[in-house]
mmCIF file of the N, C-alpha and C atoms, coordinates in Angstrom:
data_MODEL
# 
_entry.id   MODEL 
# 
loop_
_atom_site.group_PDB 
_atom_site.id 
_atom_site.type_symbol 
_atom_site.label_atom_id 
_atom_site.label_alt_id 
_atom_site.label_comp_id 
_atom_site.label_asym_id 
_atom_site.label_entity_id 
_atom_site.label_seq_id 
_atom_site.pdbx_PDB_ins_code 
_atom_site.Cartn_x 
_atom_site.Cartn_y 
_atom_site.Cartn_z 
_atom_site.occupancy 
_atom_site.B_iso_or_equiv 
_atom_site.pdbx_formal_charge 
_atom_site.auth_seq_id 
_atom_site.auth_comp_id 
_atom_site.auth_asym_id 
_atom_site.auth_atom_id 
_atom_site.pdbx_PDB_model_num 
ATOM 1   N N  . MET A 1 1  ? 104.616 103.188 85.636  1.00 0.00 ? 1  MET A N  1 
ATOM 2   C CA . MET A 1 1  ? 104.640 102.341 87.190  1.00 0.00 ? 1  MET A CA 1 
ATOM 3   C C  . MET A 1 1  ? 104.027 103.222 88.254  1.00 0.00 ? 1  MET A C  1 
ATOM 4   N N  . LEU A 1 2  ? 104.134 104.595 88.284  1.00 0.00 ? 2  LEU A N  1 
ATOM 5   C CA . LEU A 1 2  ? 103.933 105.353 89.250  1.00 0.00 ? 2  LEU A CA 1 
ATOM 6   C C  . LEU A 1 2  ? 102.166 105.440 89.042  1.00 0.00 ? 2  LEU A C  1 
ATOM 7   N N  . THR A 1 3  ? 101.680 105.500 87.876  1.00 0.00 ? 3  THR A N  1 
ATOM 8   C CA . THR A 1 3  ? 100.102 105.431 87.740  1.00 0.00 ? 3  THR A CA 1 
ATOM 9   C C  . THR A 1 3  ? 99.560  104.007 88.356  1.00 0.00 ? 3  THR A C  1 
ATOM 10  N N  . VAL A 1 4  ? 100.064 103.066 88.164  1.00 0.00 ? 4  VAL A N  1 
ATOM 11  C CA . VAL A 1 4  ? 99.557  101.999 88.948  1.00 0.00 ? 4  VAL A CA 1 
ATOM 12  C C  . VAL A 1 4  ? 99.782  101.654 90.375  1.00 0.00 ? 4  VAL A C  1 
ATOM 13  N N  . ALA A 1 5  ? 100.626 102.398 90.935  1.00 0.00 ? 5  ALA A N  1 
ATOM 14  C CA . ALA A 1 5  ? 100.956 102.468 92.394  1.00 0.00 ? 5  ALA A CA 1 
ATOM 15  C C  . ALA A 1 5  ? 99.702  103.366 92.838  1.00 0.00 ? 5  ALA A C  1 
ATOM 16  N N  . LEU A 1 6  ? 99.449  104.732 92.043  1.00 0.00 ? 6  LEU A N  1 
ATOM 17  C CA . LEU A 1 6  ? 98.523  105.464 92.602  1.00 0.00 ? 6  LEU A CA 1 
ATOM 18  C C  . LEU A 1 6  ? 97.052  104.958 92.438  1.00 0.00 ? 6  LEU A C  1 
ATOM 19  N N  . ILE A 1 7  ? 96.856  104.261 91.467  1.00 0.00 ? 7  ILE A N  1 
ATOM 20  C CA . ILE A 1 7  ? 95.520  103.645 91.397  1.00 0.00 ? 7  ILE A CA 1 
ATOM 21  C C  . ILE A 1 7  ? 95.363  102.617 92.462  1.00 0.00 ? 7  ILE A C  1 
ATOM 22  N N  . LEU A 1 8  ? 96.380  101.948 92.815  1.00 0.00 ? 8  LEU A N  1 
ATOM 23  C CA . LEU A 1 8  ? 96.211  100.718 93.762  1.00 0.00 ? 8  LEU A CA 1 
ATOM 24  C C  . LEU A 1 8  ? 96.165  101.492 95.256  1.00 0.00 ? 8  LEU A C  1 
ATOM 25  N N  . LEU A 1 9  ? 96.721  102.592 95.534  1.00 0.00 ? 9  LEU A N  1 
ATOM 26  C CA . LEU A 1 9  ? 96.600  103.601 96.630  1.00 0.00 ? 9  LEU A CA 1 
ATOM 27  C C  . LEU A 1 9  ? 95.075  103.832 96.570  1.00 0.00 ? 9  LEU A C  1 
ATOM 28  N N  . ILE A 1 10 ? 94.552  104.642 95.618  1.00 0.00 ? 10 ILE A N  1 
ATOM 29  C CA . ILE A 1 10 ? 93.160  104.816 95.927  1.00 0.00 ? 10 ILE A CA 1 
ATOM 30  C C  . ILE A 1 10 ? 92.428  103.943 96.106  1.00 0.00 ? 10 ILE A C  1 
ATOM 31  N N  . VAL A 1 11 ? 92.628  102.595 95.477  1.00 0.00 ? 11 VAL A N  1 
ATOM 32  C CA . VAL A 1 11 ? 91.554  101.359 95.429  1.00 0.00 ? 11 VAL A CA 1 
ATOM 33  C C  . VAL A 1 11 ? 91.505  101.205 97.006  1.00 0.00 ? 11 VAL A C  1 
ATOM 34  N N  . VAL A 1 12 ? 92.830  100.924 97.611  1.00 0.00 ? 12 VAL A N  1 
ATOM 35  C CA . VAL A 1 12 ? 92.852  100.583 99.128  1.00 0.00 ? 12 VAL A CA 1 
ATOM 36  C C  . VAL A 1 12 ? 92.209  101.763 100.025 1.00 0.00 ? 12 VAL A C  1 
ATOM 37  N N  . LEU A 1 13 ? 92.599  102.851 99.681  1.00 0.00 ? 13 LEU A N  1 
ATOM 38  C CA . LEU A 1 13 ? 92.005  104.113 100.351 1.00 0.00 ? 13 LEU A CA 1 
ATOM 39  C C  . LEU A 1 13 ? 90.373  103.933 100.366 1.00 0.00 ? 13 LEU A C  1 
ATOM 40  N N  . VAL A 1 14 ? 89.717  103.619 99.497  1.00 0.00 ? 14 VAL A N  1 
ATOM 41  C CA . VAL A 1 14 ? 88.261  103.551 99.139  1.00 0.00 ? 14 VAL A CA 1 
ATOM 42  C C  . VAL A 1 14 ? 87.973  102.374 99.940  1.00 0.00 ? 14 VAL A C  1 
ATOM 43  N N  . ALA A 1 15 ? 88.594  101.211 99.962  1.00 0.00 ? 15 ALA A N  1 
ATOM 44  C CA . ALA A 1 15 ? 88.195  99.847  100.446 1.00 0.00 ? 15 ALA A CA 1 
ATOM 45  C C  . ALA A 1 15 ? 88.066  100.218 101.853 1.00 0.00 ? 15 ALA A C  1 
ATOM 46  N N  . ILE A 1 16 ? 89.119  100.866 102.469 1.00 0.00 ? 16 ILE A N  1 
ATOM 47  C CA . ILE A 1 16 ? 89.020  101.111 103.865 1.00 0.00 ? 16 ILE A CA 1 
ATOM 48  C C  . ILE A 1 16 ? 87.834  101.957 104.332 1.00 0.00 ? 16 ILE A C  1 
ATOM 49  N N  . PHE A 1 17 ? 87.817  103.010 103.775 1.00 0.00 ? 17 PHE A N  1 
ATOM 50  C CA . PHE A 1 17 ? 86.575  103.813 103.844 1.00 0.00 ? 17 PHE A CA 1 
ATOM 51  C C  . PHE A 1 17 ? 85.276  103.486 103.708 1.00 0.00 ? 17 PHE A C  1 
ATOM 52  N N  . SER A 1 18 ? 84.934  102.407 102.800 1.00 0.00 ? 18 SER A N  1 
ATOM 53  C CA . SER A 1 18 ? 83.901  101.886 102.616 1.00 0.00 ? 18 SER A CA 1 
ATOM 54  C C  . SER A 1 18 ? 83.617  100.593 103.749 1.00 0.00 ? 18 SER A C  1 
ATOM 55  N N  . VAL A 1 19 ? 84.633  99.892  104.064 1.00 0.00 ? 19 VAL A N  1 
ATOM 56  C CA . VAL A 1 19 ? 84.270  98.953  105.030 1.00 0.00 ? 19 VAL A CA 1 
ATOM 57  C C  . VAL A 1 19 ? 84.043  99.622  106.450 1.00 0.00 ? 19 VAL A C  1 
ATOM 58  N N  . GLN A 1 20 ? 84.452  100.881 106.446 1.00 0.00 ? 20 GLN A N  1 
ATOM 59  C CA . GLN A 1 20 ? 84.051  101.973 107.565 1.00 0.00 ? 20 GLN A CA 1 
ATOM 60  C C  . GLN A 1 20 ? 82.622  102.334 107.586 1.00 0.00 ? 20 GLN A C  1 
ATOM 61  N N  . ASN A 1 21 ? 81.985  102.269 106.615 1.00 0.00 ? 21 ASN A N  1 
ATOM 62  C CA . ASN A 1 21 ? 80.582  102.808 106.438 1.00 0.00 ? 21 ASN A CA 1 
ATOM 63  C C  . ASN A 1 21 ? 79.759  101.689 105.821 1.00 0.00 ? 21 ASN A C  1 
ATOM 64  N N  . ALA A 1 22 ? 79.852  100.497 106.538 1.00 0.00 ? 22 ALA A N  1 
ATOM 65  C CA . ALA A 1 22 ? 78.961  99.651  106.181 1.00 0.00 ? 22 ALA A CA 1 
ATOM 66  C C  . ALA A 1 22 ? 77.466  99.509  106.279 1.00 0.00 ? 22 ALA A C  1 
ATOM 67  N N  . VAL A 1 23 ? 76.947  100.734 106.393 1.00 0.00 ? 23 VAL A N  1 
ATOM 68  C CA . VAL A 1 23 ? 75.463  100.718 107.002 1.00 0.00 ? 23 VAL A CA 1 
ATOM 69  C C  . VAL A 1 23 ? 74.575  100.468 105.378 1.00 0.00 ? 23 VAL A C  1 
ATOM 70  N N  . PRO A 1 24 ? 73.761  99.684  105.751 1.00 0.00 ? 24 PRO A N  1 
ATOM 71  C CA . PRO A 1 24 ? 72.690  99.488  104.725 1.00 0.00 ? 24 PRO A CA 1 
ATOM 72  C C  . PRO A 1 24 ? 71.997  100.787 104.316 1.00 0.00 ? 24 PRO A C  1 
ATOM 73  N N  . VAL A 1 25 ? 71.965  100.544 102.741 1.00 0.00 ? 25 VAL A N  1 
ATOM 74  C CA . VAL A 1 25 ? 71.330  101.849 102.318 1.00 0.00 ? 25 VAL A CA 1 
ATOM 75  C C  . VAL A 1 25 ? 70.330  101.350 100.990 1.00 0.00 ? 25 VAL A C  1 
ATOM 76  N N  . THR A 1 26 ? 69.365  102.135 100.787 1.00 0.00 ? 26 THR A N  1 
ATOM 77  C CA . THR A 1 26 ? 68.346  101.918 99.724  1.00 0.00 ? 26 THR A CA 1 
ATOM 78  C C  . THR A 1 26 ? 68.689  102.862 98.495  1.00 0.00 ? 26 THR A C  1 
ATOM 79  N N  . ILE A 1 27 ? 69.021  102.005 97.357  1.00 0.00 ? 27 ILE A N  1 
ATOM 80  C CA . ILE A 1 27 ? 69.288  102.682 96.207  1.00 0.00 ? 27 ILE A CA 1 
ATOM 81  C C  . ILE A 1 27 ? 68.148  102.886 95.323  1.00 0.00 ? 27 ILE A C  1 
ATOM 82  N N  . SER A 1 28 ? 67.932  104.063 94.898  1.00 0.00 ? 28 SER A N  1 
ATOM 83  C CA . SER A 1 28 ? 66.510  104.149 93.614  1.00 0.00 ? 28 SER A CA 1 
ATOM 84  C C  . SER A 1 28 ? 67.185  104.546 92.657  1.00 0.00 ? 28 SER A C  1 
ATOM 85  N N  . PHE A 1 29 ? 66.747  104.044 91.326  1.00 0.00 ? 29 PHE A N  1 
ATOM 86  C CA . PHE A 1 29 ? 67.012  104.739 89.950  1.00 0.00 ? 29 PHE A CA 1 
ATOM 87  C C  . PHE A 1 29 ? 65.774  104.454 89.221  1.00 0.00 ? 29 PHE A C  1 
ATOM 88  N N  . PHE A 1 30 ? 64.951  105.595 88.920  1.00 0.00 ? 30 PHE A N  1 
ATOM 89  C CA . PHE A 1 30 ? 63.829  105.456 88.121  1.00 0.00 ? 30 PHE A CA 1 
ATOM 90  C C  . PHE A 1 30 ? 62.975  104.563 88.887  1.00 0.00 ? 30 PHE A C  1 
ATOM 91  N N  . PHE A 1 31 ? 62.320  103.271 88.269  1.00 0.00 ? 31 PHE A N  1 
ATOM 92  C CA . PHE A 1 31 ? 61.496  102.426 89.008  1.00 0.00 ? 31 PHE A CA 1 
ATOM 93  C C  . PHE A 1 31 ? 62.340  101.092 89.564  1.00 0.00 ? 31 PHE A C  1 
ATOM 94  N N  . TRP A 1 32 ? 63.644  101.469 89.740  1.00 0.00 ? 32 TRP A N  1 
ATOM 95  C CA . TRP A 1 32 ? 64.257  100.146 90.335  1.00 0.00 ? 32 TRP A CA 1 
ATOM 96  C C  . TRP A 1 32 ? 64.736  100.521 91.418  1.00 0.00 ? 32 TRP A C  1 
ATOM 97  N N  . ARG A 1 33 ? 64.802  99.615  92.546  1.00 0.00 ? 33 ARG A N  1 
ATOM 98  C CA . ARG A 1 33 ? 65.093  99.898  93.826  1.00 0.00 ? 33 ARG A CA 1 
ATOM 99  C C  . ARG A 1 33 ? 65.749  98.706  94.576  1.00 0.00 ? 33 ARG A C  1 
ATOM 100 N N  . PHE A 1 34 ? 66.836  98.642  95.197  1.00 0.00 ? 34 PHE A N  1 
ATOM 101 C CA . PHE A 1 34 ? 67.577  97.860  95.926  1.00 0.00 ? 34 PHE A CA 1 
ATOM 102 C C  . PHE A 1 34 ? 68.302  98.279  97.046  1.00 0.00 ? 34 PHE A C  1 
ATOM 103 N N  . ASP A 1 35 ? 68.339  97.251  98.094  1.00 0.00 ? 35 ASP A N  1 
ATOM 104 C CA . ASP A 1 35 ? 69.121  97.720  99.273  1.00 0.00 ? 35 ASP A CA 1 
ATOM 105 C C  . ASP A 1 35 ? 70.475  97.087  99.375  1.00 0.00 ? 35 ASP A C  1 
ATOM 106 N N  . ALA A 1 36 ? 71.367  97.632  99.423  1.00 0.00 ? 36 ALA A N  1 
ATOM 107 C CA . ALA A 1 36 ? 72.862  97.245  99.822  1.00 0.00 ? 36 ALA A CA 1 
ATOM 108 C C  . ALA A 1 36 ? 73.562  97.876  100.692 1.00 0.00 ? 36 ALA A C  1 
ATOM 109 N N  . SER A 1 37 ? 74.927  97.381  101.016 1.00 0.00 ? 37 SER A N  1 
ATOM 110 C CA . SER A 1 37 ? 75.948  98.080  101.864 1.00 0.00 ? 37 SER A CA 1 
ATOM 111 C C  . SER A 1 37 ? 76.424  99.066  101.377 1.00 0.00 ? 37 SER A C  1 
ATOM 112 N N  . LEU A 1 38 ? 76.417  100.056 102.237 1.00 0.00 ? 38 LEU A N  1 
ATOM 113 C CA . LEU A 1 38 ? 77.203  101.358 101.718 1.00 0.00 ? 38 LEU A CA 1 
ATOM 114 C C  . LEU A 1 38 ? 78.643  101.123 101.095 1.00 0.00 ? 38 LEU A C  1 
ATOM 115 N N  . ALA A 1 39 ? 78.988  99.978  101.855 1.00 0.00 ? 39 ALA A N  1 
ATOM 116 C CA . ALA A 1 39 ? 80.671  99.658  101.535 1.00 0.00 ? 39 ALA A CA 1 
ATOM 117 C C  . ALA A 1 39 ? 80.605  99.062  99.999  1.00 0.00 ? 39 ALA A C  1 
ATOM 118 N N  . ILE A 1 40 ? 79.692  98.389  99.507  1.00 0.00 ? 40 ILE A N  1 
ATOM 119 C CA . ILE A 1 40 ? 79.458  97.918  98.397  1.00 0.00 ? 40 ILE A CA 1 
ATOM 120 C C  . ILE A 1 40 ? 79.059  98.896  97.152  1.00 0.00 ? 40 ILE A C  1 
ATOM 121 N N  . VAL A 1 41 ? 78.209  99.838  97.499  1.00 0.00 ? 41 VAL A N  1 
ATOM 122 C CA . VAL A 1 41 ? 77.858  101.017 96.703  1.00 0.00 ? 41 VAL A CA 1 
ATOM 123 C C  . VAL A 1 41 ? 79.029  101.927 96.439  1.00 0.00 ? 41 VAL A C  1 
ATOM 124 N N  . ILE A 1 42 ? 79.791  102.178 97.732  1.00 0.00 ? 42 ILE A N  1 
ATOM 125 C CA . ILE A 1 42 ? 80.867  103.171 97.329  1.00 0.00 ? 42 ILE A CA 1 
ATOM 126 C C  . ILE A 1 42 ? 82.150  102.466 96.598  1.00 0.00 ? 42 ILE A C  1 
ATOM 127 N N  . PHE A 1 43 ? 82.327  101.219 96.848  1.00 0.00 ? 43 PHE A N  1 
ATOM 128 C CA . PHE A 1 43 ? 83.347  100.571 95.904  1.00 0.00 ? 43 PHE A CA 1 
ATOM 129 C C  . PHE A 1 43 ? 83.098  100.417 94.526  1.00 0.00 ? 43 PHE A C  1 
ATOM 130 N N  . LEU A 1 44 ? 81.753  99.933  94.177  1.00 0.00 ? 44 LEU A N  1 
ATOM 131 C CA . LEU A 1 44 ? 81.599  100.027 92.867  1.00 0.00 ? 44 LEU A CA 1 
ATOM 132 C C  . LEU A 1 44 ? 81.361  101.098 92.143  1.00 0.00 ? 44 LEU A C  1 
ATOM 133 N N  . SER A 1 45 ? 81.225  102.435 92.894  1.00 0.00 ? 45 SER A N  1 
ATOM 134 C CA . SER A 1 45 ? 80.997  103.601 92.306  1.00 0.00 ? 45 SER A CA 1 
ATOM 135 C C  . SER A 1 45 ? 82.335  103.744 91.784  1.00 0.00 ? 45 SER A C  1 
ATOM 136 N N  . VAL A 1 46 ? 83.351  103.714 92.754  1.00 0.00 ? 46 VAL A N  1 
ATOM 137 C CA . VAL A 1 46 ? 84.805  104.040 92.498  1.00 0.00 ? 46 VAL A CA 1 
ATOM 138 C C  . VAL A 1 46 ? 85.170  103.116 91.170  1.00 0.00 ? 46 VAL A C  1 
ATOM 139 N N  . LEU A 1 47 ? 85.041  101.937 91.494  1.00 0.00 ? 47 LEU A N  1 
ATOM 140 C CA . LEU A 1 47 ? 85.505  101.211 90.381  1.00 0.00 ? 47 LEU A CA 1 
ATOM 141 C C  . LEU A 1 47 ? 84.808  101.088 89.026  1.00 0.00 ? 47 LEU A C  1 
ATOM 142 N N  . THR A 1 48 ? 83.593  101.780 88.901  1.00 0.00 ? 48 THR A N  1 
ATOM 143 C CA . THR A 1 48 ? 83.122  102.070 87.664  1.00 0.00 ? 48 THR A CA 1 
ATOM 144 C C  . THR A 1 48 ? 83.772  103.613 87.181  1.00 0.00 ? 48 THR A C  1 
ATOM 145 N N  . GLY A 1 49 ? 83.981  104.420 88.189  1.00 0.00 ? 49 GLY A N  1 
ATOM 146 C CA . GLY A 1 49 ? 84.520  105.460 87.589  1.00 0.00 ? 49 GLY A CA 1 
ATOM 147 C C  . GLY A 1 49 ? 86.176  105.454 87.214  1.00 0.00 ? 49 GLY A C  1 
ATOM 148 N N  . LEU A 1 50 ? 86.907  104.572 87.814  1.00 0.00 ? 50 LEU A N  1 
ATOM 149 C CA . LEU A 1 50 ? 88.080  104.166 87.277  1.00 0.00 ? 50 LEU A CA 1 
ATOM 150 C C  . LEU A 1 50 ? 87.886  103.496 85.910  1.00 0.00 ? 50 LEU A C  1 
ATOM 151 N N  . ILE A 1 51 ? 87.319  102.483 85.757  1.00 0.00 ? 51 ILE A N  1 
ATOM 152 C CA . ILE A 1 51 ? 87.083  101.821 84.484  1.00 0.00 ? 51 ILE A CA 1 
ATOM 153 C C  . ILE A 1 51 ? 86.590  102.878 83.318  1.00 0.00 ? 51 ILE A C  1 
ATOM 154 N N  . THR A 1 52 ? 85.923  103.704 83.597  1.00 0.00 ? 52 THR A N  1 
ATOM 155 C CA . THR A 1 52 ? 85.199  104.585 82.792  1.00 0.00 ? 52 THR A CA 1 
ATOM 156 C C  . THR A 1 52 ? 86.380  105.440 82.500  1.00 0.00 ? 52 THR A C  1 
ATOM 157 N N  . GLY A 1 53 ? 87.388  106.156 83.528  1.00 0.00 ? 53 GLY A N  1 
ATOM 158 C CA . GLY A 1 53 ? 88.434  106.899 83.180  1.00 0.00 ? 53 GLY A CA 1 
ATOM 159 C C  . GLY A 1 53 ? 89.648  106.212 82.365  1.00 0.00 ? 53 GLY A C  1 
ATOM 160 N N  . VAL A 1 54 ? 89.744  105.107 82.463  1.00 0.00 ? 54 VAL A N  1 
ATOM 161 C CA . VAL A 1 54 ? 90.835  104.470 81.731  1.00 0.00 ? 54 VAL A CA 1 
ATOM 162 C C  . VAL A 1 54 ? 90.164  104.215 80.525  1.00 0.00 ? 54 VAL A C  1 
ATOM 163 N N  . ILE A 1 55 ? 88.905  103.657 80.163  1.00 0.00 ? 55 ILE A N  1 
ATOM 164 C CA . ILE A 1 55 ? 88.548  103.957 78.552  1.00 0.00 ? 55 ILE A CA 1 
ATOM 165 C C  . ILE A 1 55 ? 88.380  105.209 78.078  1.00 0.00 ? 55 ILE A C  1 
ATOM 166 N N  . VAL A 1 56 ? 88.521  106.263 78.638  1.00 0.00 ? 56 VAL A N  1 
ATOM 167 C CA . VAL A 1 56 ? 88.067  107.606 77.898  1.00 0.00 ? 56 VAL A CA 1 
ATOM 168 C C  . VAL A 1 56 ? 89.792  108.039 77.928  1.00 0.00 ? 56 VAL A C  1 
ATOM 169 N N  . ALA A 1 57 ? 90.707  107.675 78.531  1.00 0.00 ? 57 ALA A N  1 
ATOM 170 C CA . ALA A 1 57 ? 91.994  108.000 78.853  1.00 0.00 ? 57 ALA A CA 1 
ATOM 171 C C  . ALA A 1 57 ? 92.697  107.443 77.403  1.00 0.00 ? 57 ALA A C  1 
ATOM 172 N N  . LEU A 1 58 ? 92.136  106.145 77.099  1.00 0.00 ? 58 LEU A N  1 
ATOM 173 C CA . LEU A 1 58 ? 92.651  105.455 76.056  1.00 0.00 ? 58 LEU A CA 1 
ATOM 174 C C  . LEU A 1 58 ? 92.294  106.024 74.853  1.00 0.00 ? 58 LEU A C  1 
ATOM 175 N N  . PHE A 1 59 ? 91.029  106.494 74.567  1.00 0.00 ? 59 PHE A N  1 
ATOM 176 C CA . PHE A 1 59 ? 90.681  107.116 73.278  1.00 0.00 ? 59 PHE A CA 1 
ATOM 177 C C  . PHE A 1 59 ? 91.253  108.540 73.028  1.00 0.00 ? 59 PHE A C  1 
ATOM 178 N N  . LEU A 1 60 ? 91.582  108.982 74.204  1.00 0.00 ? 60 LEU A N  1 
ATOM 179 C CA . LEU A 1 60 ? 92.171  110.527 74.113  1.00 0.00 ? 60 LEU A CA 1 
ATOM 180 C C  . LEU A 1 60 ? 93.707  110.531 73.890  1.00 0.00 ? 60 LEU A C  1 
ATOM 181 N N  . VAL A 1 61 ? 94.215  109.413 73.954  1.00 0.00 ? 61 VAL A N  1 
ATOM 182 C CA . VAL A 1 61 ? 96.045  109.435 73.692  1.00 0.00 ? 61 VAL A CA 1 
ATOM 183 C C  . VAL A 1 61 ? 96.180  109.349 72.155  1.00 0.00 ? 61 VAL A C  1 
ATOM 184 N N  . PRO A 1 62 ? 96.875  110.165 71.858  1.00 0.00 ? 62 PRO A N  1 
ATOM 185 C CA . PRO A 1 62 ? 97.058  110.126 70.271  1.00 0.00 ? 62 PRO A CA 1 
ATOM 186 C C  . PRO A 1 62 ? 97.513  109.011 69.860  1.00 0.00 ? 62 PRO A C  1 
ATOM 187 N N  . LYS A 1 63 ? 97.293  108.563 68.773  1.00 0.00 ? 63 LYS A N  1 
ATOM 188 C CA . LYS A 1 63 ? 98.115  107.216 68.175  1.00 0.00 ? 63 LYS A CA 1 
ATOM 189 C C  . LYS A 1 63 ? 99.171  107.614 67.465  1.00 0.00 ? 63 LYS A C  1 
ATOM 190 N N  . ARG A 1 64 ? 100.436 106.678 67.634  1.00 0.00 ? 64 ARG A N  1 
ATOM 191 C CA . ARG A 1 64 ? 101.600 106.745 67.028  1.00 0.00 ? 64 ARG A CA 1 
ATOM 192 C C  . ARG A 1 64 ? 101.823 106.012 65.836  1.00 0.00 ? 64 ARG A C  1 
ATOM 193 N N  . SER A 1 65 ? 102.088 106.987 64.793  1.00 0.00 ? 65 SER A N  1 
ATOM 194 C CA . SER A 1 65 ? 102.279 105.995 63.477  1.00 0.00 ? 65 SER A CA 1 
ATOM 195 C C  . SER A 1 65 ? 103.413 105.000 63.484  1.00 0.00 ? 65 SER A C  1 
ATOM 196 N N  . SER A 1 66 ? 102.951 103.939 62.742  1.00 0.00 ? 66 SER A N  1 
ATOM 197 C CA . SER A 1 66 ? 104.240 103.068 62.900  1.00 0.00 ? 66 SER A CA 1 
ATOM 198 C C  . SER A 1 66 ? 105.128 103.175 61.724  1.00 0.00 ? 66 SER A C  1 
ATOM 199 N N  . SER A 1 67 ? 104.658 104.041 60.731  1.00 0.00 ? 67 SER A N  1 
ATOM 200 C CA . SER A 1 67 ? 105.466 104.282 59.563  1.00 0.00 ? 67 SER A CA 1 
ATOM 201 C C  . SER A 1 67 ? 106.436 105.139 59.900  1.00 0.00 ? 67 SER A C  1 
ATOM 202 N N  . LYS A 1 68 ? 107.774 105.116 59.443  1.00 0.00 ? 68 LYS A N  1 
ATOM 203 C CA . LYS A 1 68 ? 108.769 105.904 59.866  1.00 0.00 ? 68 LYS A CA 1 
ATOM 204 C C  . LYS A 1 68 ? 108.993 106.763 58.495  1.00 0.00 ? 68 LYS A C  1 
ATOM 205 N N  . THR A 1 69 ? 109.270 108.245 58.791  1.00 0.00 ? 69 THR A N  1 
ATOM 206 C CA . THR A 1 69 ? 109.243 109.315 57.445  1.00 0.00 ? 69 THR A CA 1 
ATOM 207 C C  . THR A 1 69 ? 110.912 109.070 57.398  1.00 0.00 ? 69 THR A C  1 
ATOM 208 N N  . THR A 1 70 ? 111.341 108.816 56.256  1.00 0.00 ? 70 THR A N  1 
ATOM 209 C CA . THR A 1 70 ? 112.626 109.075 55.888  1.00 0.00 ? 70 THR A CA 1 
ATOM 210 C C  . THR A 1 70 ? 112.990 110.602 55.537  1.00 0.00 ? 70 THR A C  1 
ATOM 211 N N  . PRO A 1 71 ? 114.122 111.164 55.822  1.00 0.00 ? 71 PRO A N  1 
ATOM 212 C CA . PRO A 1 71 ? 114.400 112.177 55.181  1.00 0.00 ? 71 PRO A CA 1 
ATOM 213 C C  . PRO A 1 71 ? 114.707 112.326 53.748  1.00 0.00 ? 71 PRO A C  1 
ATOM 214 N N  . GLN A 1 72 ? 114.585 113.225 52.879  1.00 0.00 ? 72 GLN A N  1 
ATOM 215 C CA . GLN A 1 72 ? 114.956 113.212 51.481  1.00 0.00 ? 72 GLN A CA 1 
ATOM 216 C C  . GLN A 1 72 ? 116.018 114.259 51.247  1.00 0.00 ? 72 GLN A C  1 
# 
């Protein structure tokens, strides 16, 4: 539950920060270029990072075996 609360707090803080920085910017990546609000760029960057972090964490958590070993 603490993790969910921490993630929600980070998302709210990033949302507040990005709304206060709503200047239009040009994003360039190789031959691809587009104009967007800095708020959208910041929010999507953090969201992408959170999703990537969750996916990586799911692969790093050791799997628990469902079979129980009985002492002999």
